[in-house]
FISE-39556 format. One record per residue (C-alpha): residue in three letters; x, y, z. Coordinates in pm, 1 decimal, padded with zeros to 6 digits. Layout:
+-----+----------+----------+----------+
| res |       c1 |       c2 |       c3 |
+-----+----------+----------+----------+
| ALA |        X |        Y |        Z |
...
+-----+----------+----------+----------+
//
This chain:
+-----+----------+----------+----------+
| res |       c1 |       c2 |       c3 |
+-----+----------+----------+----------+
| MET | -01801.9 |  00438.7 | -00744.9 |
| LYS | -01785.9 |  00402.8 | -01075.3 |
| SER | -01487.9 |  00133.1 | -01238.4 |
| ALA | -01379.7 |  00134.3 | -01541.2 |
| LYS | -01134.6 | -00162.7 | -01695.0 |
| ILE | -00828.2 | -00045.2 | -01952.2 |
| ASN | -00551.0 | -00217.5 | -02126.4 |
| ILE | -00179.5 | -00119.9 | -02010.7 |
| HIS | -00115.4 |  00091.7 | -02333.1 |
| GLU | -00413.1 |  00288.1 | -02257.5 |
| ALA | -00288.0 |  00308.4 | -01897.4 |
| LYS |  00052.7 |  00452.1 | -01987.4 |
| THR | -00095.5 |  00685.5 | -02219.3 |
| HIS | -00325.4 |  00849.3 | -01983.2 |
| LEU | -00186.5 |  00833.3 | -01640.2 |
| SER | -00240.6 |  01171.7 | -01516.2 |
| ARG | -00558.2 |  01172.1 | -01626.7 |
| LEU | -00665.5 |  00825.4 | -01431.2 |
| ILE | -00506.5 |  00926.2 | -01137.6 |
| GLU | -00764.2 |  01261.7 | -01130.6 |
| ASP | -01053.0 |  01042.8 | -01171.5 |
| VAL | -00941.2 |  00787.5 | -00916.8 |
| ALA | -00862.2 |  01091.6 | -00722.5 |
| GLY | -01213.5 |  01161.9 | -00746.0 |
| GLY | -01362.0 |  00830.8 | -00664.3 |
| SER | -01321.4 |  00605.2 | -00948.7 |
| GLU | -01144.9 |  00255.4 | -00917.4 |
| ILE | -00966.3 |  00164.9 | -01249.3 |
| LEU | -00848.5 | -00143.7 | -01322.1 |
| ILE | -00577.4 | -00220.7 | -01572.7 |
| ALA | -00578.1 | -00531.2 | -01803.1 |
| LYS | -00332.5 | -00712.2 | -02062.8 |
| GLY | -00465.5 | -00933.1 | -02285.0 |
| GLY | -00834.9 | -00868.3 | -02197.5 |
| LYS | -00760.4 | -00996.6 | -01822.8 |
| ALA | -00681.0 | -00781.5 | -01484.8 |
| MET | -00402.3 | -00778.3 | -01368.8 |
| ALA | -00401.6 | -00488.1 | -01162.3 |
| ARG | -00620.7 | -00195.1 | -00929.7 |
| LEU | -00566.9 |  00184.8 | -00900.9 |
| VAL | -00831.5 |  00295.9 | -00640.6 |
| PRO | -00789.2 |  00606.2 | -00429.2 |
| LEU | -00558.6 |  00654.0 | -00147.5 |
| ARG | -00712.4 |  00622.6 |  00162.6 |
| ARG | -00570.4 |  00876.4 |  00495.1 |
| ASP | -00605.0 |  00764.9 |  00847.2 |
| ASP | -00633.0 |  01112.5 |  01000.3 |
| THR | -00675.3 |  00898.5 |  01374.6 |
| PRO | -00489.5 |  01104.4 |  01626.8 |
| ARG | -00197.6 |  00864.8 |  01760.6 |
| ARG | -00241.8 |  00765.2 |  02106.8 |
| PRO |  00061.2 |  00710.5 |  02288.8 |
| GLY |  00107.0 |  00360.4 |  02438.5 |
| LEU | -00137.8 |  00175.0 |  02262.1 |
| LEU |  00081.4 | -00156.6 |  02247.8 |
| LYS |  00180.5 | -00101.7 |  02608.6 |
| GLY |  00227.3 | -00458.3 |  02799.9 |
| LYS |  00173.1 | -00625.3 |  02410.6 |
| VAL |  00529.7 | -00592.7 |  02331.2 |
| ARG |  00861.0 | -00735.0 |  02494.2 |
| ILE |  01216.8 | -00624.9 |  02364.0 |
| ALA |  01473.8 | -00874.5 |  02443.8 |
| ASP |  01726.9 | -00840.7 |  02721.6 |
| ASP |  02000.2 | -00889.7 |  02491.8 |
| PHE |  01868.0 | -00681.4 |  02223.3 |
| GLU |  02164.2 | -00483.0 |  02147.8 |
| ARG |  02423.3 | -00789.7 |  02150.7 |
| PRO |  02584.7 | -00810.2 |  01810.8 |
| TRP |  02468.8 | -01079.5 |  01574.6 |
| ILE |  02861.9 | -01185.8 |  01600.9 |
| ASP |  02776.6 | -01327.0 |  01989.1 |
| SER |  02424.5 | -01420.3 |  01939.9 |
| GLY |  02528.9 | -01779.1 |  01715.2 |
| LEU |  02309.3 | -01676.2 |  01402.8 |
| ASN |  02581.8 | -01584.8 |  01178.8 |
+-----+----------+----------+----------+
//
């Protein structure tokens, strides 16, 4: 993966090209006054199929979940 450091003005001017570069595997550091402020990286998609019931037994919903907040004393 190649990496480049550019200033904010250049990033605004060439955003479309930068996005194409990043989609191709590059990483872009965006700098202000020579100091890196942000990193533009490719989007990673998780194409793993979802497995229903993965958290079964690990999540608990309170019995009073549907009770209005007014009655809960948290107002």
